[in-house]
Backbone as JSON, one array per atom type, in Angstrom:
{
  "sequence": "MNKVSKRIVLLGVISPALFAVSAMSQPIQLHSTLAGNNPNIEIGGVQSAGSPWTVKSGSSATLDANGKLVVRVRDLILPATGDAGPVTAVSASLVCGGSGGTVQSETASVPLSTKGNASLRTHIAVPSLCFAPVVLIHIAATNGNPIPQPGPWIAATGGMNMSSHGMSMSSHGMNMSPY",
  "N": [[0.85, -1.17, 0.0], [0.63, 2.18, -0.9], [1.89, 5.42, 0.25], [-0.07, 7.47, 0.0], [-2.46, 6.0, -0.15], [-2.47, 4.83, 2.39], [-2.82, 7.1, 3.96], [-5.36, 7.91, 3.16], [-6.93, 5.76, 4.07], [-6.4, 5.98, 6.83], [-7.5, 8.51, 7.3], [-10.15, 7.91, 6.72], [-10.77, 6.3, 8.9], [-10.29, 7.91, 11.12], [-11.88, 10.24, 10.76], [-14.77, 9.61, 11.21], [-14.6, 9.05, 13.96], [-13.72, 11.48, 15.04], [-15.93, 13.05, 14.36], [-17.91, 11.84, 15.93], [-16.97, 12.37, 18.53], [-17.03, 15.19, 18.52], [-19.78, 15.58, 18.2], [-20.77, 14.52, 20.58], [-19.87, 16.38, 22.37], [-21.45, 18.57, 22.04], [-23.72, 20.89, 23.45], [-26.97, 20.22, 24.86], [-29.75, 21.06, 22.92], [-32.92, 21.68, 22.22], [-35.7, 22.07, 20.22], [-38.89, 21.6, 19.43], [-41.94, 20.48, 17.89], [-45.02, 19.42, 19.42], [-46.73, 16.31, 19.65], [-49.76, 14.47, 19.86], [-50.49, 11.52, 21.85], [-50.4, 7.96, 21.1], [-52.2, 5.14, 22.22], [-50.73, 2.73, 24.48], [-47.9, 2.94, 24.16], [-44.57, 3.0, 25.09], [-42.23, 5.23, 26.38], [-39.09, 5.93, 27.49], [-39.55, 4.34, 29.73], [-42.03, 5.12, 30.57], [-45.45, 4.75, 30.29], [-47.85, 5.47, 27.73], [-51.01, 7.22, 27.83], [-54.19, 5.5, 28.07], [-56.09, 6.21, 26.16], [-56.26, 7.83, 22.95], [-54.78, 11.05, 22.41], [-54.91, 14.33, 21.02], [-53.18, 17.19, 19.68], [-53.07, 20.63, 18.98], [-51.49, 22.16, 16.15], [-48.63, 24.24, 16.6], [-48.18, 23.87, 19.2], [-45.45, 23.39, 21.36], [-42.1, 22.53, 22.54], [-39.22, 23.73, 24.13], [-35.88, 23.4, 25.03], [-32.89, 24.26, 26.65], [-29.27, 24.07, 27.1], [-28.79, 24.95, 29.67], [-30.93, 24.09, 31.07], [-33.3, 25.44, 30.84], [-36.64, 25.18, 30.31], [-39.32, 25.49, 28.17], [-42.64, 25.08, 27.56], [-45.35, 25.0, 25.44], [-48.66, 24.34, 25.22], [-51.4, 23.71, 23.2], [-54.78, 23.16, 22.74], [-54.81, 20.41, 23.63], [-56.37, 17.57, 23.56], [-58.89, 15.03, 24.16], [-60.03, 13.29, 21.49], [-62.47, 11.96, 21.49], [-64.12, 13.34, 23.26], [-63.68, 16.01, 22.77], [-62.5, 17.77, 24.45], [-60.38, 18.37, 27.37], [-61.2, 16.43, 29.05], [-61.22, 14.65, 32.15], [-58.73, 15.55, 32.94], [-56.86, 17.85, 34.71], [-54.42, 18.98, 35.24], [-51.02, 19.09, 34.08], [-47.67, 17.8, 33.68], [-44.15, 17.85, 32.88], [-41.46, 15.9, 31.5], [-38.0, 15.08, 30.99], [-36.59, 12.87, 28.78], [-33.76, 10.98, 28.13], [-32.09, 9.31, 25.54], [-34.03, 8.49, 23.79], [-36.88, 6.44, 22.85], [-36.17, 4.12, 24.21], [-34.83, 5.08, 26.37], [-34.26, 6.77, 29.53], [-36.06, 8.53, 32.12], [-34.85, 11.64, 33.0], [-35.29, 14.09, 34.29], [-37.95, 15.83, 35.96], [-40.82, 18.01, 35.98], [-42.7, 20.31, 38.06], [-46.28, 20.3, 38.39], [-48.61, 21.98, 36.18], [-51.59, 23.93, 35.64], [-54.1, 22.61, 33.42], [-56.29, 23.76, 31.06], [-59.84, 23.31, 30.43], [-60.1, 23.39, 27.72], [-57.72, 22.38, 26.94], [-55.31, 23.8, 27.15], [-52.09, 24.87, 28.19], [-49.24, 26.32, 29.85], [-45.83, 26.12, 30.46], [-43.01, 27.12, 32.16], [-39.88, 26.69, 33.24], [-36.95, 25.55, 35.07], [-34.95, 22.68, 34.64], [-33.02, 19.83, 35.69], [-30.35, 19.01, 33.64], [-28.59, 16.46, 32.09], [-25.04, 16.13, 31.38], [-24.63, 14.8, 29.02], [-26.91, 13.9, 26.61], [-28.42, 11.91, 24.58], [-30.71, 11.8, 21.87], [-32.96, 13.45, 22.96], [-36.18, 13.65, 24.49], [-39.15, 15.3, 25.26], [-41.71, 14.67, 27.42], [-45.2, 15.08, 27.95], [-47.15, 14.82, 30.71], [-50.05, 13.39, 32.37], [-50.97, 15.0, 35.26], [-52.88, 15.54, 37.17], [-56.23, 14.57, 37.84], [-59.56, 15.62, 37.74], [-58.88, 17.56, 39.61], [-57.36, 16.18, 41.47], [-54.16, 15.2, 42.41], [-52.0, 12.82, 40.74], [-49.77, 9.98, 41.11], [-46.43, 10.63, 40.05], [-44.01, 9.9, 37.43], [-46.94, 10.46, 35.6], [-49.14, 8.88, 33.14], [-48.1, 9.55, 29.79], [-49.28, 12.05, 27.49], [-48.65, 13.61, 25.39], [-45.83, 14.33, 23.27], [-42.51, 15.4, 22.31], [-41.05, 15.63, 19.01], [-42.89, 14.67, 17.27], [-45.03, 14.57, 14.35], [-47.2, 16.75, 12.88], [-50.25, 15.84, 11.52], [-52.72, 16.76, 10.98], [-55.08, 19.41, 11.72], [-55.27, 19.08, 14.41], [-53.05, 17.64, 15.16], [-50.96, 14.66, 15.39], [-52.34, 11.53, 15.69], [-52.94, 8.27, 15.76], [-55.64, 6.05, 15.13], [-57.05, 3.84, 17.55], [-57.6, 0.44, 17.51], [-58.1, -1.48, 19.34], [-59.45, -2.83, 22.47], [-60.31, -0.46, 24.86], [-59.83, 0.26, 28.09], [-59.18, 2.32, 29.76], [-59.95, 5.3, 31.61], [-58.96, 7.67, 30.63]],
  "CA": [[0.0, 0.0, 0.0], [1.48, 3.36, -0.96], [1.72, 6.42, 1.29], [-1.35, 8.16, -0.19], [-3.53, 5.06, 0.21], [-2.46, 4.71, 3.85], [-3.39, 8.33, 4.52], [-6.81, 7.89, 2.9], [-7.5, 4.79, 5.0], [-6.3, 6.57, 8.16], [-8.48, 9.57, 7.34], [-11.46, 7.25, 6.76], [-10.97, 5.76, 10.24], [-10.25, 9.0, 12.1], [-12.97, 11.21, 10.55], [-15.98, 9.28, 11.97], [-14.33, 9.15, 15.39], [-13.72, 12.9, 15.38], [-17.3, 13.51, 14.27], [-18.63, 11.33, 17.11], [-16.5, 13.11, 19.71], [-17.55, 16.55, 18.46], [-21.22, 15.52, 18.41], [-21.01, 14.27, 22.0], [-19.52, 17.55, 23.17], [-22.42, 19.63, 21.8], [-24.72, 20.99, 24.51], [-28.34, 19.89, 24.45], [-30.56, 22.15, 22.37], [-34.11, 21.03, 21.67], [-36.89, 22.85, 19.88], [-39.69, 20.64, 18.68], [-43.39, 20.5, 18.02], [-45.59, 18.34, 20.22], [-47.74, 15.47, 19.01], [-50.54, 13.67, 20.8], [-50.06, 10.12, 22.02], [-51.16, 6.78, 20.71], [-52.22, 4.26, 23.38], [-49.84, 1.58, 24.65], [-46.53, 3.2, 23.71], [-43.69, 3.31, 26.21], [-41.05, 6.04, 26.09], [-38.32, 6.16, 28.71], [-40.13, 3.61, 30.85], [-43.33, 5.71, 30.92], [-46.51, 4.29, 29.39], [-48.79, 6.49, 27.28], [-52.38, 7.07, 28.34], [-54.95, 4.44, 27.4], [-56.87, 6.77, 25.06], [-55.47, 8.75, 22.14], [-54.9, 12.49, 22.59], [-54.4, 15.13, 19.91], [-52.73, 18.52, 20.08], [-53.1, 21.55, 17.85], [-50.18, 22.62, 15.7], [-48.22, 25.43, 17.34], [-47.72, 23.4, 20.52], [-44.02, 23.13, 21.23], [-41.24, 22.48, 23.72], [-37.85, 24.21, 23.91], [-34.99, 23.12, 26.16], [-31.5, 24.6, 26.36], [-28.25, 23.37, 27.88], [-28.86, 25.39, 31.06], [-32.11, 23.49, 31.68], [-34.51, 26.26, 30.68], [-37.66, 24.44, 29.58], [-40.53, 26.25, 27.87], [-43.6, 24.22, 26.87], [-46.62, 25.65, 25.09], [-49.62, 23.32, 24.82], [-52.65, 24.28, 22.69], [-55.81, 22.2, 22.34], [-54.47, 19.02, 23.94], [-57.71, 17.07, 23.86], [-59.36, 13.7, 23.83], [-60.92, 13.46, 20.35], [-63.79, 11.4, 21.79], [-64.93, 14.31, 24.0], [-63.42, 17.35, 22.26], [-61.9, 18.62, 25.49], [-59.33, 17.71, 28.16], [-61.81, 15.41, 29.91], [-61.0, 14.84, 33.58], [-57.36, 15.99, 33.23], [-56.85, 19.25, 35.15], [-53.04, 19.47, 35.35], [-50.0, 18.32, 33.38], [-46.28, 18.05, 34.01], [-43.27, 17.45, 31.78], [-40.22, 15.23, 31.89], [-36.98, 14.93, 29.96], [-36.08, 11.51, 28.59], [-32.56, 10.9, 27.29], [-31.95, 7.97, 24.96], [-35.18, 8.17, 22.95], [-37.94, 5.6, 23.41], [-35.6, 3.14, 25.12], [-34.03, 5.79, 27.37], [-34.76, 6.9, 30.9], [-36.45, 9.86, 32.57], [-33.74, 12.31, 33.69], [-35.8, 15.21, 35.09], [-39.39, 16.05, 35.92], [-41.24, 19.33, 36.43], [-43.91, 20.4, 38.86], [-47.46, 20.35, 37.53], [-49.24, 23.26, 35.86], [-52.99, 23.7, 35.27], [-54.53, 22.39, 32.04], [-57.66, 24.24, 30.93], [-60.75, 22.33, 29.83], [-59.84, 23.43, 26.27], [-56.45, 21.71, 26.69], [-54.2, 24.76, 27.05], [-51.19, 24.99, 29.35], [-47.92, 26.9, 29.61], [-44.87, 25.71, 31.48], [-41.69, 27.75, 32.06], [-39.16, 26.27, 34.44], [-35.61, 25.0, 34.87], [-34.82, 21.29, 35.06], [-31.65, 19.3, 35.65], [-30.01, 18.45, 32.33], [-27.31, 15.76, 32.16], [-24.04, 16.67, 30.46], [-24.77, 14.1, 27.75], [-28.28, 13.45, 26.45], [-28.72, 11.53, 23.2], [-32.12, 11.66, 21.48], [-33.84, 13.96, 24.01], [-37.63, 13.69, 24.27], [-39.92, 15.89, 26.35], [-43.03, 14.07, 27.55], [-46.22, 15.81, 28.72], [-47.82, 13.79, 31.52], [-51.2, 13.7, 33.21], [-50.51, 15.24, 36.63], [-54.05, 15.53, 38.06], [-57.55, 14.37, 37.25], [-60.61, 16.2, 38.58], [-58.23, 18.33, 40.67], [-56.62, 15.31, 42.38], [-52.86, 14.8, 41.86], [-51.72, 11.39, 40.61], [-48.32, 9.74, 41.24], [-45.65, 11.03, 38.87], [-44.63, 10.48, 36.25], [-48.19, 9.86, 35.16], [-49.1, 8.5, 31.73], [-47.86, 10.7, 28.9], [-50.35, 12.3, 26.53], [-48.04, 14.31, 24.24], [-44.37, 14.22, 23.29], [-41.79, 16.09, 21.23], [-40.58, 14.78, 17.93], [-44.0, 14.2, 16.45], [-45.3, 15.24, 13.09], [-48.62, 17.07, 12.81], [-50.87, 15.3, 10.32], [-53.99, 17.46, 10.79], [-55.12, 20.62, 12.54], [-55.15, 18.71, 15.81], [-51.85, 16.87, 15.43], [-50.87, 13.27, 14.98], [-52.86, 10.52, 16.59], [-53.5, 7.16, 15.01], [-56.79, 5.47, 15.82], [-56.8, 2.6, 18.26], [-58.63, -0.53, 17.17], [-58.23, -2.45, 20.41], [-60.37, -2.49, 23.53], [-59.72, 0.56, 25.7], [-60.47, 0.26, 29.4], [-58.73, 3.46, 30.53], [-60.87, 6.43, 31.6], [-58.34, 8.82, 29.95]],
  "C": [[0.9, 1.23, 0.0], [1.1, 4.36, 0.12], [0.36, 7.13, 1.21], [-2.51, 7.26, 0.23], [-3.62, 4.9, 1.72], [-3.1, 5.93, 4.5], [-4.9, 8.37, 4.31], [-7.5, 6.93, 3.85], [-7.51, 5.37, 6.42], [-7.34, 7.68, 8.32], [-9.9, 8.99, 7.44], [-11.78, 6.69, 8.13], [-11.1, 6.88, 11.26], [-11.45, 9.93, 11.97], [-14.25, 10.85, 11.31], [-15.78, 9.41, 13.48], [-14.33, 10.61, 15.83], [-15.13, 13.48, 15.33], [-18.09, 13.09, 15.51], [-18.24, 12.1, 18.35], [-17.06, 14.53, 19.69], [-19.06, 16.57, 18.68], [-21.55, 15.32, 19.88], [-20.75, 15.52, 22.83], [-20.5, 18.69, 22.97], [-23.42, 19.68, 22.95], [-26.11, 20.68, 23.97], [-29.04, 21.16, 23.98], [-31.74, 21.49, 21.68], [-35.18, 22.07, 21.4], [-37.72, 21.97, 18.96], [-41.17, 20.9, 18.88], [-43.8, 19.34, 18.93], [-46.6, 17.58, 19.38], [-48.48, 14.71, 20.1], [-50.08, 12.23, 20.81], [-50.91, 9.14, 21.21], [-51.13, 5.87, 21.93], [-51.15, 3.17, 23.31], [-48.46, 1.76, 24.03], [-45.72, 3.61, 24.93], [-42.5, 4.1, 25.71], [-40.35, 6.29, 27.42], [-38.89, 5.48, 29.93], [-41.48, 4.14, 31.29], [-44.34, 5.31, 29.85], [-47.37, 5.48, 28.97], [-50.16, 6.21, 27.87], [-53.13, 6.04, 27.5], [-55.83, 4.91, 26.27], [-55.99, 7.7, 24.25], [-55.79, 10.21, 22.47], [-54.37, 13.16, 21.33], [-54.01, 16.5, 20.44], [-52.69, 19.39, 18.83], [-51.69, 21.96, 17.45], [-49.89, 23.97, 16.36], [-47.83, 25.08, 18.77], [-46.27, 23.0, 20.38], [-43.33, 23.04, 22.58], [-39.84, 22.92, 23.3], [-37.06, 23.97, 25.18], [-33.58, 23.51, 25.77], [-30.56, 23.91, 27.33], [-28.25, 23.77, 29.36], [-30.09, 24.85, 31.78], [-33.36, 24.33, 31.59], [-35.47, 25.52, 29.76], [-38.89, 25.33, 29.42], [-41.43, 25.33, 27.05], [-44.88, 25.01, 26.67], [-47.54, 24.57, 24.54], [-50.92, 24.02, 24.42], [-53.56, 23.16, 22.22], [-55.37, 20.75, 22.48], [-55.76, 18.38, 24.44], [-57.86, 15.58, 23.57], [-60.32, 13.86, 22.65], [-62.34, 12.96, 20.63], [-64.7, 12.42, 22.48], [-64.76, 15.73, 23.48], [-62.86, 18.3, 23.29], [-60.87, 17.8, 26.26], [-59.9, 16.66, 29.11], [-61.55, 15.69, 31.38], [-59.62, 15.39, 33.93], [-57.35, 17.48, 33.52], [-55.45, 19.82, 35.32], [-52.12, 18.53, 34.6], [-48.63, 18.67, 33.94], [-45.45, 17.61, 32.82], [-42.06, 16.72, 32.35], [-39.29, 15.18, 30.69], [-36.52, 13.49, 29.96], [-34.85, 11.6, 27.71], [-32.43, 9.46, 26.81], [-33.15, 7.54, 24.15], [-36.16, 7.24, 23.64], [-37.41, 4.56, 24.38], [-34.8, 3.75, 26.24], [-34.66, 5.79, 28.74], [-35.12, 8.35, 31.19], [-35.29, 10.44, 33.38], [-34.21, 13.39, 34.64], [-37.3, 15.3, 34.92], [-39.7, 17.44, 36.43], [-42.39, 19.21, 37.42], [-45.09, 20.49, 37.89], [-47.92, 21.78, 37.31], [-50.68, 22.96, 35.45], [-53.16, 23.48, 33.77], [-55.99, 22.82, 31.96], [-58.54, 23.15, 30.31], [-60.6, 22.3, 28.31], [-58.51, 22.78, 25.91], [-55.27, 22.63, 26.52], [-53.4, 24.81, 28.34], [-49.89, 25.64, 28.91], [-47.02, 26.54, 30.78], [-43.55, 26.39, 31.19], [-40.96, 27.44, 33.35], [-37.73, 25.9, 34.07], [-35.59, 23.57, 35.4], [-33.34, 20.9, 35.01], [-31.43, 18.64, 34.29], [-28.67, 17.74, 32.45], [-26.33, 16.33, 31.13], [-24.11, 16.01, 29.09], [-26.19, 13.53, 27.67], [-28.55, 13.18, 24.98], [-30.22, 11.4, 23.02], [-33.07, 12.16, 22.58], [-35.3, 13.99, 23.57], [-38.25, 14.36, 25.49], [-41.31, 15.26, 26.3], [-43.94, 15.0, 28.34], [-47.09, 14.75, 29.38], [-49.13, 14.31, 32.11], [-50.68, 13.84, 34.63], [-51.66, 15.24, 37.63], [-55.3, 15.29, 37.24], [-58.6, 14.86, 38.24], [-60.03, 16.93, 39.79], [-57.41, 17.5, 41.64], [-55.3, 14.88, 41.75], [-52.74, 13.29, 41.75], [-50.21, 11.2, 40.74], [-47.6, 10.04, 39.92], [-44.46, 10.11, 38.65], [-45.88, 9.71, 35.87], [-48.09, 9.46, 33.7], [-48.85, 9.74, 30.87], [-48.94, 10.79, 27.85], [-49.87, 13.11, 25.33], [-46.53, 14.21, 24.4], [-43.77, 15.04, 22.15], [-41.42, 15.08, 20.16], [-41.67, 14.27, 17.03], [-44.15, 15.03, 15.19], [-46.8, 15.49, 13.03], [-49.18, 16.63, 11.48], [-52.21, 15.97, 10.03], [-53.97, 18.69, 11.66], [-55.01, 20.31, 14.02], [-54.0, 17.77, 16.07], [-51.98, 15.42, 15.04], [-51.46, 12.38, 16.06], [-53.51, 9.44, 15.75], [-54.67, 6.58, 15.79], [-56.39, 4.15, 16.47], [-57.94, 1.64, 17.93], [-58.82, -1.57, 18.26], [-59.24, -2.01, 21.45], [-59.67, -1.53, 24.48], [-60.47, 0.64, 27.01], [-60.13, 1.48, 30.23], [-59.75, 4.6, 30.48], [-60.28, 7.66, 30.91], [-57.24, 8.4, 29.05]]
}
């Protein structure tokens, strides 16, 4: 193998490693739309609610490396009722590692209006390394009564809005959950 070929091979080996190291050193920066849940999906060890939820486009979550989390939720509703049903408060959590990851931080709850609107502005603990970050929106209270956290998630970042009320596939199975 000549000198040029050796350099090309060496460059081919080193370049991906340098890219991986530089990608790992980037601080977390997340800005994403929210999408409603589909039943029976687990993300970060947290199960989604038993009924599908939808969310209006314009709902979003932003998280920076300092842990500043801003979540805007608009028209997060149960399609079956057209409103937020018995859910009166929501909270958020940060999952690192995508759907197979783990919950790293959780927020306090904020009120959810009957129309499905909520705003959350807070700071959360952010790990120094967080691959595939996901922000989950959880049920935090029903009929004014807090539930153990993290409650089932009803919206998450990384979704794609498919209609005016967001993405939510229909469920064809039997649904025993009240929400």
